[in-house]
DSSP file (Angstrom, degrees, kcal/mol; ACC not computed):
  #  RESIDUE AA STRUCTURE BP1 BP2  ACC     N-H-->O    O-->H-N    N-H-->O    O-->H-N    TCO  KAPPA ALPHA  PHI   PSI    X-CA   Y-CA   Z-CA
    1    1 A M              0   0    0      0, 0.0     2,-0.6     0, 0.0    85,-0.2   0.000 360.0 360.0 360.0 136.2  149.4   25.1  141.3
    2    2 A I        -     0   0    0     82,-0.1     2,-0.2    34,-0.0    30,-0.1  -0.845 360.0-179.9 -95.4 116.5  151.5   22.2  139.6
    3    3 A C        -     0   0    0     -2,-0.6     2,-0.3    28,-0.1    32,-0.2  -0.601  18.5-131.9-104.4 168.1  154.9   23.2  138.5
    4    4 A D    >   -     0   0    0     -2,-0.2     3,-1.3    27,-0.1    24,-0.2  -0.907  39.9 -77.1-123.4 160.6  157.7   21.2  136.8
    5    5 A H  T 3  S+     0   0    0     -2,-0.3    24,-0.2     1,-0.3     3,-0.1  -0.073 114.1  27.5 -52.2 143.8  161.4   20.9  137.6
    6    6 A F  T 3  S+     0   0    0     22,-2.9    87,-2.5     1,-0.3     2,-0.3   0.541  91.4 119.1  78.1   6.7  163.6   24.0  136.5
    7    7 A Q  E <   -A   92   0A   0     -3,-1.3    21,-3.0    21,-0.3     2,-0.4  -0.787  62.0-131.8 -98.9 154.0  160.8   26.4  136.7
    8    8 A L  E     -AB  91  27A   0     83,-3.5    82,-2.2    -2,-0.3    83,-1.1  -0.826  29.8-178.7 -92.9 132.8  160.9   29.4  139.0
    9    9 A A  E     -AB  89  26A   0     17,-2.4    17,-1.7    -2,-0.4     2,-0.5  -0.980  31.8-113.8-136.3 151.0  157.7   29.9  141.2
   10   10 A A  E     +AB  88  25A   0     78,-2.4    77,-1.6    -2,-0.3    78,-0.7  -0.752  48.9 162.3 -78.9 125.2  156.7   32.5  143.7
   11   11 A V  E     - B   0  24A   0     13,-2.8    13,-3.6    -2,-0.5     2,-0.9  -0.921  47.3-103.9-143.0 156.2  156.4   30.8  147.1
   12   12 A P  E     - B   0  23A   0      0, 0.0    11,-0.2     0, 0.0    73,-0.0  -0.800  41.1-155.2 -93.2 115.2  156.4   31.9  150.8
   13   13 A F  E     - B   0  22A   0      9,-2.5     9,-1.5    -2,-0.9     2,-0.1  -0.663  12.2-126.1 -89.3 131.1  159.8   31.0  151.9
   14   14 A P  E     - B   0  21A   0      0, 0.0     2,-0.3     0, 0.0     7,-0.2  -0.435  12.9-131.5 -78.8 156.2  160.2   30.4  155.7
   15   15 A F        -     0   0    0      5,-1.9     5,-0.3     3,-0.5     0, 0.0  -0.812   4.4-153.7 -95.0 139.3  162.7   32.2  157.9
   16   16 A M  S    S+     0   0    0     -2,-0.3    -1,-0.1     1,-0.2     0, 0.0   0.852  93.8  53.6 -83.0 -31.4  164.9   30.1  160.3
   17   17 A E  S    S+     0   0    0      1,-0.1    -1,-0.2     2,-0.0     0, 0.0   0.737 119.4  17.8 -76.4 -23.4  165.3   32.9  162.7
   18   18 A R  S    S-     0   0    0      2,-0.2     2,-2.2     0, 0.0    -3,-0.5  -0.970  81.5-101.6-144.8 161.3  161.7   33.6  163.2
   19   19 A P  S    S+     0   0    0      0, 0.0     2,-0.3     0, 0.0    -3,-0.1  -0.456  85.9  91.2 -90.6  77.5  158.2   32.2  162.7
   20   20 A A        -     0   0    0     -2,-2.2    -5,-1.9    -5,-0.3     2,-0.3  -0.937  55.7-147.4-154.3 168.2  157.3   34.1  159.5
   21   21 A S  E     -B   14   0A   0     -2,-0.3     2,-0.4    -7,-0.2     0, 0.0  -0.979   1.8-155.9-144.6 156.5  157.6   33.8  155.7
   22   22 A K  E     -B   13   0A   0     -9,-1.5    -9,-2.5    -2,-0.3     2,-0.4  -0.999  31.2-108.3-137.1 130.6  158.1   36.1  152.8
   23   23 A R  E     +B   12   0A   0     -2,-0.4   -13,-0.1   -11,-0.2    -2,-0.0  -0.443  54.6 153.7 -70.5 127.8  157.0   35.5  149.3
   24   24 A R  E     -B   11   0A   0    -13,-3.6   -13,-2.8    -2,-0.4     2,-0.2  -0.914  47.1 -88.9-143.7 162.4  160.1   34.9  147.2
   25   25 A P  E     -B   10   0A   0      0, 0.0    21,-1.0     0, 0.0     2,-0.3  -0.545  45.3-179.8 -76.0 150.5  161.2   33.1  143.9
   26   26 A A  E     -BC   9  45A   0    -17,-1.7   -17,-2.4    -2,-0.2     2,-0.5  -0.987  28.5-116.7-147.1 150.1  162.3   29.5  144.4
   27   27 A L  E     -BC   8  44A   0     17,-2.5    17,-2.1    -2,-0.3     2,-0.5  -0.749  27.6-129.7 -89.6 128.7  163.6   26.9  142.0
   28   28 A V  E     + C   0  43A   0    -21,-3.0   -22,-2.9    -2,-0.5   -21,-0.3  -0.647  28.7 176.7 -83.9 126.5  161.4   23.9  141.6
   29   29 A V        +     0   0    0     13,-3.0    14,-0.2    -2,-0.5     2,-0.2   0.795  53.4  68.2 -99.7 -26.3  163.5   20.9  142.1
   30   30 A S  S    S-     0   0    0     12,-1.5     2,-0.1     1,-0.1   -24,-0.0  -0.526  84.5-103.6 -91.2 166.4  161.1   18.0  141.9
   31   31 A N     >  -     0   0    0    -27,-0.2     4,-2.4    -2,-0.2     3,-0.3  -0.342  27.9-105.7 -87.2 163.1  159.2   16.9  138.8
   32   32 A R  H  > S+     0   0    0      1,-0.2     4,-2.1     2,-0.2     5,-0.2   0.821 118.1  54.1 -57.1 -32.8  155.6   17.4  137.8
   33   33 A N  H  > S+     0   0    0      2,-0.2     4,-2.3     1,-0.2    -1,-0.2   0.944 111.5  44.4 -72.4 -41.1  154.6   13.8  138.4
   34   34 A F  H  > S+     0   0    0     -3,-0.3     4,-1.8     2,-0.2     6,-0.5   0.895 114.9  48.1 -62.3 -39.5  156.0   14.0  142.0
   35   35 A N  H  X S+     0   0    0     -4,-2.4     4,-1.4     1,-0.2     5,-0.4   0.895 115.9  44.5 -67.5 -39.0  154.4   17.4  142.6
   36   36 A S  H  < S+     0   0    0     -4,-2.1    -2,-0.2    -5,-0.2    -1,-0.2   0.833 114.4  47.8 -78.1 -37.7  151.0   16.2  141.2
   37   37 A E  H  < S+     0   0    0     -4,-2.3    -2,-0.2    -5,-0.2    -1,-0.2   0.848 122.3  34.3 -72.8 -32.2  151.0   12.8  143.0
   38   38 A N  H  < S-     0   0    0     -4,-1.8    -2,-0.2     2,-0.3    -1,-0.2   0.535  95.2-130.0-104.8 -12.2  152.0   14.2  146.4
   39   39 A D  S  < S+     0   0    0     -4,-1.4    44,-1.9     1,-0.2    45,-0.3   0.656  81.8  89.8  67.8  18.2  150.2   17.6  146.4
   40   40 A H  E     - D   0  82A   0     -6,-0.5     2,-0.4    -5,-0.4    -2,-0.3  -0.965  61.8-150.6-139.5 161.7  153.6   19.0  147.4
   41   41 A T  E     - D   0  81A   0     40,-2.0    40,-2.6    -2,-0.3     2,-0.5  -0.982  13.7-134.1-137.0 145.0  156.6   20.4  145.5
   42   42 A V  E     + D   0  80A   0     -2,-0.4   -13,-3.0    38,-0.2   -12,-1.5  -0.832  33.6 179.7-102.1 128.8  160.4   20.4  146.6
   43   43 A V  E     -CD  28  79A   0     36,-3.1    36,-1.7    -2,-0.5     2,-0.4  -0.875  22.3-141.5-130.6 163.4  161.9   23.8  146.0
   44   44 A A  E     -CD  27  78A   0    -17,-2.1   -17,-2.5    -2,-0.3    34,-0.2  -0.932  34.2-100.1-123.6 145.0  165.4   25.5  146.5
   45   45 A M  E     -CD  26  75A   0     32,-1.5    30,-2.6    30,-0.8     2,-0.4  -0.326  26.6-157.4 -63.2 144.1  166.0   29.1  147.6
   46   46 A V  E     + D   0  74A   0    -21,-1.0     2,-0.3    28,-0.2    28,-0.2  -1.000  26.6 159.6-120.9 131.5  166.8   31.7  145.2
   47   47 A T  E     - D   0  73A   0     26,-2.7    26,-3.6    -2,-0.4   -21,-0.0  -0.918  53.4-125.2-150.2 162.5  168.5   34.7  146.6
   48   48 A T        -     0   0    0     -2,-0.3    -1,-0.1    24,-0.2    26,-0.1   0.543  40.9-151.6 -91.2 -10.2  170.7   37.7  145.7
   49   49 A A        +     0   0    0     24,-0.1    23,-0.0     1,-0.1    -2,-0.0   0.780  41.2 148.2  52.6  40.1  173.1   36.4  148.3
   50   50 A K  S    S+     0   0    0      1,-0.1    -1,-0.1     3,-0.0     3,-0.1   0.821  73.9  29.8 -78.3 -27.2  174.5   40.0  149.2
   51   51 A V  S    S+     0   0    0      1,-0.2     2,-0.3     0, 0.0    -1,-0.1   0.925 122.4  30.5-101.7 -59.1  175.2   39.2  152.8
   52   52 A E        -     0   0    0      2,-0.0     2,-0.4     0, 0.0    -1,-0.2  -0.716  63.4-157.0-106.9 149.0  176.0   35.5  153.2
   53   53 A H        -     0   0    0     -2,-0.3     2,-0.3    -3,-0.1    -3,-0.0  -0.992   1.5-160.2-129.3 132.5  177.7   33.1  150.7
   54   54 A W    >   -     0   0    0     -2,-0.4     3,-1.1     1,-0.1    -2,-0.0  -0.815  25.7-127.6-103.3 150.8  177.4   29.4  150.6
   55   55 A A  T 3  S+     0   0    0     -2,-0.3    -1,-0.1     1,-0.2    -2,-0.0   0.707 110.8  51.6 -73.5 -19.4  180.2   27.4  148.6
   56   56 A S  T 3  S+     0   0    0      2,-0.1    -1,-0.2    52,-0.0    18,-0.1   0.403  77.8 131.9 -99.0   4.8  177.5   25.6  146.6
   57   57 A D    <   -     0   0    0     -3,-1.1     2,-0.5    18,-0.1    18,-0.2  -0.329  46.0-151.9 -58.1 133.2  175.7   28.8  145.6
   58   58 A Y  E     -E   74   0A   0     16,-2.8    16,-3.0    43,-0.0     2,-0.5  -0.929   7.2-136.6-109.3 122.2  175.0   28.7  141.8
   59   59 A I  E     -E   73   0A   0     -2,-0.5     2,-0.4    14,-0.2    14,-0.3  -0.677  21.6-121.4 -72.2 128.2  174.8   32.0  139.9
   60   60 A I        -     0   0    0     12,-2.5    12,-0.3    -2,-0.5    -1,-0.1  -0.601  19.6-159.6 -71.2 120.5  172.0   32.1  137.5
   61   61 A L  S    S+     0   0    0     -2,-0.4    -1,-0.2     1,-0.3    -2,-0.0   0.859  86.9  28.8 -76.9 -35.7  173.6   32.7  134.0
   62   62 A K     >  +     0   0    0      1,-0.2     4,-1.4    32,-0.1    -1,-0.3  -0.600  67.3 164.6-124.8  77.1  170.4   34.0  132.4
   63   63 A P  T  4>S+     0   0    0      0, 0.0     5,-2.8     0, 0.0    -1,-0.2   0.858  76.4  55.9 -58.1 -40.6  168.3   35.6  135.2
   64   64 A A  T >45S+     0   0    0      1,-0.2     3,-2.1     3,-0.2    -2,-0.1   0.930 103.7  53.4 -64.0 -44.8  166.0   37.4  132.8
   65   65 A E  T 345S+     0   0    0      1,-0.3    27,-1.0     2,-0.1    -1,-0.2   0.864 109.2  51.6 -54.1 -37.5  165.0   34.1  130.9
   66   66 A A  T 3<5S-     0   0    0     -4,-1.4    -1,-0.3    25,-0.2    -2,-0.2   0.439 124.5-105.9 -82.9   4.0  164.1   32.7  134.5
   67   67 A G  T < 5S+     0   0    0     -3,-2.1    -3,-0.2     1,-0.3    -2,-0.1   0.705  75.3 137.7  82.5  15.8  161.9   35.8  135.1
   68   68 A L      < -     0   0    0     -5,-2.8    -1,-0.3    -6,-0.1    -2,-0.1  -0.739  49.0-148.0 -96.3 144.5  164.2   37.4  137.6
   69   69 A P  S    S+     0   0    0      0, 0.0     2,-0.3     0, 0.0    -5,-0.1   0.596  79.3  16.5 -91.1  -8.8  164.8   41.2  137.4
   70   70 A K  S    S-     0   0    0     -7,-0.1     2,-0.2    -6,-0.0    -2,-0.0  -0.932 100.4 -62.4-150.1 179.4  168.5   41.0  138.6
   71   71 A D        +     0   0    0     -2,-0.3     2,-0.3   -12,-0.0   -10,-0.1  -0.433  59.7 168.0 -69.3 130.5  171.3   38.6  139.2
   72   72 A C        -     0   0    0    -12,-0.3   -12,-2.5    -2,-0.2     2,-0.3  -0.889  25.4-131.2-139.2 165.4  170.5   35.8  141.7
   73   73 A F  E     -DE  47  59A   0    -26,-3.6   -26,-2.7    -2,-0.3     2,-0.6  -0.878  17.1-126.9-117.4 146.2  171.9   32.5  143.0
   74   74 A V  E     -DE  46  58A   0    -16,-3.0   -16,-2.8    -2,-0.3     2,-0.4  -0.867  28.5-161.9 -91.3 127.4  170.3   29.2  143.6
   75   75 A R  E     -D   45   0A   0    -30,-2.6     2,-1.5    -2,-0.6   -30,-0.8  -0.942  22.1-129.1-109.7 134.9  171.0   28.2  147.2
   76   76 A W  E     +     0   0A   0     -2,-0.4     2,-0.8   -32,-0.2   -30,-0.1  -0.111  68.6 126.4 -74.2  42.5  170.6   24.4  148.1
   77   77 A K  E     -     0   0A   0     -2,-1.5   -32,-1.5   -32,-0.1     2,-0.3  -0.896  46.7-176.6 -95.2  99.9  168.5   25.4  151.0
   78   78 A I  E     +D   44   0A   0     -2,-0.8     2,-0.3   -34,-0.2   -34,-0.2  -0.680  18.9 162.7-111.2 154.1  165.5   23.2  150.2
   79   79 A F  E     -D   43   0A   0    -36,-1.7   -36,-3.1    -2,-0.3     2,-0.4  -0.936  30.7-118.8-154.7 176.4  162.1   22.5  151.4
   80   80 A T  E     +D   42   0A   0     -2,-0.3   -38,-0.2   -38,-0.2   -40,-0.0  -0.970  31.3 172.7-122.1 127.3  158.8   21.0  150.6
   81   81 A L  E     -D   41   0A   0    -40,-2.6   -40,-2.0    -2,-0.4     5,-0.1  -0.984  40.7 -87.1-138.7 154.1  155.4   23.0  150.5
   82   82 A P  E >   -D   40   0A   0      0, 0.0     3,-1.5     0, 0.0     4,-0.4  -0.257  34.8-125.7 -57.9 142.6  151.9   22.3  149.5
   83   83 A N  G >  S+     0   0    0    -44,-1.9     3,-1.9     1,-0.3   -43,-0.1   0.847 107.9  68.2 -57.8 -33.5  151.2   23.0  145.8
   84   84 A M  G 3  S+     0   0    0    -45,-0.3    -1,-0.3     1,-0.3   -44,-0.1   0.750  92.0  61.1 -65.9 -19.5  148.3   25.3  146.8
   85   85 A L  G <  S+     0   0    0     -3,-1.5     2,-0.8   -84,-0.1    -1,-0.3   0.657  79.7  96.0 -72.8 -17.5  150.9   27.8  148.3
   86   86 A I    <   -     0   0    0     -3,-1.9   -75,-0.2    -4,-0.4     3,-0.1  -0.640  55.5-172.1 -80.5 116.6  152.6   28.4  145.0
   87   87 A S        -     0   0    0    -77,-1.6     2,-0.3    -2,-0.8    -1,-0.2   0.933  55.8 -20.3 -79.2 -44.7  151.1   31.5  143.6
   88   88 A K  E     -A   10   0A   0    -78,-0.7   -78,-2.4   -87,-0.1     2,-0.5  -0.992  60.1-103.2-157.8 164.1  152.5   31.7  140.2
   89   89 A V  E     -A    9   0A   0     -2,-0.3   -80,-0.3   -80,-0.2     3,-0.1  -0.846  25.6-169.9 -89.5 128.1  155.3   30.6  137.8
   90   90 A I  E     -     0   0A   0    -82,-2.2     2,-0.3    -2,-0.5   -81,-0.2   0.791  55.8 -56.4 -86.2 -37.2  157.9   33.3  137.3
   91   91 A G  E     -A    8   0A   0    -83,-1.1   -83,-3.5   -24,-0.1     2,-0.4  -0.967  51.3 -89.1 172.6-178.1  159.9   31.7  134.4
   92   92 A D  E     -A    7   0A   0    -27,-1.0   -85,-0.2    -2,-0.3   -25,-0.1  -0.903  41.2-107.9-116.6 140.7  161.9   28.7  133.2
   93   93 A M        -     0   0    0    -87,-2.5     2,-0.1    -2,-0.4   -33,-0.0  -0.427  40.2-109.5 -66.4 143.3  165.7   28.2  133.7
   94   94 A A     >  -     0   0    0    -32,-0.2     4,-2.5     1,-0.1     5,-0.2  -0.335  30.8-105.8 -67.1 157.9  167.7   28.5  130.5
   95   95 A D  H  > S+     0   0    0      1,-0.2     4,-2.4     2,-0.2     5,-0.2   0.925 121.3  53.3 -49.1 -55.1  169.3   25.2  129.1
   96   96 A E  H  > S+     0   0    0      1,-0.2     4,-2.0     2,-0.2     5,-0.2   0.921 112.4  46.8 -59.3 -44.7  172.9   26.2  130.2
   97   97 A D  H  > S+     0   0    0      2,-0.2     4,-2.4     1,-0.2    -1,-0.2   0.907 111.0  50.0 -63.2 -42.5  171.5   26.8  133.8
   98   98 A R  H  X S+     0   0    0     -4,-2.5     4,-1.9     1,-0.2    -1,-0.2   0.914 111.6  48.8 -60.4 -44.8  169.6   23.6  133.9
   99   99 A E  H  X S+     0   0    0     -4,-2.4     4,-1.8     1,-0.2    -1,-0.2   0.880 112.9  45.9 -54.9 -45.9  172.6   21.6  132.7
  100  100 A A  H  X S+     0   0    0     -4,-2.0     4,-1.8     1,-0.2    -1,-0.2   0.792 112.8  52.2 -81.9 -27.1  174.9   23.1  135.3
  101  101 A L  H  X S+     0   0    0     -4,-2.4     4,-2.0    -5,-0.2    -1,-0.2   0.848 105.9  53.1 -70.3 -32.2  172.3   22.6  138.1
  102  102 A M  H  X S+     0   0    0     -4,-1.9     4,-2.0     2,-0.2    -2,-0.2   0.890 110.0  48.1 -62.8 -43.2  171.9   19.0  137.3
  103  103 A I  H  X S+     0   0    0     -4,-1.8     4,-1.9     1,-0.2    -2,-0.2   0.916 114.0  47.3 -69.4 -38.6  175.7   18.4  137.5
  104  104 A Q  H  X S+     0   0    0     -4,-1.8     4,-1.8     1,-0.2    -1,-0.2   0.873 111.4  50.1 -68.7 -32.9  175.8   20.3  140.9
  105  105 A A  H  X S+     0   0    0     -4,-2.0     4,-2.6     2,-0.2     5,-0.5   0.874 108.5  53.9 -77.4 -30.9  172.7   18.4  142.2
  106  106 A R  H  X>S+     0   0    0     -4,-2.0     5,-2.3     1,-0.2     4,-2.1   0.939 111.3  46.0 -55.0 -49.4  174.4   15.1  141.2
  107  107 A K  H  <5S+     0   0    0     -4,-1.9    -2,-0.2     3,-0.2    -1,-0.2   0.852 117.4  42.9 -64.0 -37.5  177.5   16.1  143.2
  108  108 A I  H  <5S+     0   0    0     -4,-1.8    -2,-0.2    -5,-0.1    -1,-0.2   0.881 129.8  20.0 -79.7 -47.5  175.5   17.2  146.2
  109  109 A F  H  <5S+     0   0    0     -4,-2.6    -3,-0.2    -5,-0.2    -2,-0.2   0.669 130.7  29.5-100.8 -17.9  172.9   14.3  146.4
  110  110 A I  T  <5S+     0   0    0     -4,-2.1     2,-0.2    -5,-0.5    -3,-0.2   0.840 101.0  68.3-110.6 -49.8  174.3   11.4  144.6
  111  111 A R      <       0   0    0     -5,-2.3    -1,-0.1     1,-0.1     0, 0.0  -0.531 360.0 360.0 -83.6 142.3  178.1   11.3  144.6
  112  112 A A              0   0    0     -2,-0.2    -1,-0.1    -3,-0.0    -5,-0.1   0.430 360.0 360.0 -88.6 360.0  180.0   10.7  147.9
């Protein structure tokens, strides 16, 4: 499945502590052209972050619009996976969330 940036998709998210994965929502970070041309998609973790907290966690302002049943965070734990492993699109980020995530991404990946 080919997704576009700022969509939420159901993907098998890998665990660091063991060789397994679990289907979870993830934020599509890469754009449709990259995803199509490379047969892979770059995604970021979406979590309820109940146990652990990262300073860069972004709370999703409109989780229902994004297709999430409860409050969640975008965690900048990113990975690339083959498009064929994306099972479905869950929703799209609201404009406010998109803008805030773009600002945060610039701070993380572009500005020193």
